[in-house]
C-alpha positions, 0 to 999 in steps of 0.5 A: 647075600640071601643065605647070609639073611636066611642064616641070620633069621633062623638063628634068631628063631633058635634063640627066641625066648631063650634067657642066659643066666650068670651064675656063681658059687653061693659062696660069693655074696656081693658082685658087681656088673663090672666086676662080671666083664672083668672076669669075662675079659680075663682081668681076674682070675676066676674060672669062667664056665660057658653053656654048650648052648651058643645061642645062650652064650651070644646072648649074654656076651652081646649084652654085657660085653657089646661084642659078638660071641665070635669075637670074644672067642677070638679075644679068649684064643689070642689071650691063650696063645700068648699065655695070659690064661685060658680058654672058657671051658664050655660045658653042659649044664649039669657039668656046669653046675657041678663045677661051679659048686666045686670052684668057689671062684667060678662064674658061668653063663648058663640057660636061666631055666637050667639054673632054677633049682641048681643052687647056685647064685644067679647074679642076673638073667639076660634075655 
């Protein structure tokens, strides 16, 4: 139990001050929070790109969907095994920015400080 509390404390320190940005291709002009939720849950056929930084993904998923990042991963694994979609890709921010610029239907969760001058459309910043 003591180890678990120490682990939780350390993880909270790692994510302290970090912000997650929800970003899309600049061609997407209007998108609502509910649509973002649907996309992240695979209800719409958009490509979902996640940060390699697990803490950034945790912040966004927990605030947007109200579930843990681990439960989100399990959800997607079950969908993939059932043939209902592909797991979201985890990429470093440079690869992710290139992919979102290339794919007009892509949405990403990236570190907010890395997308300021990326040319992507920032839908929201979550801390």
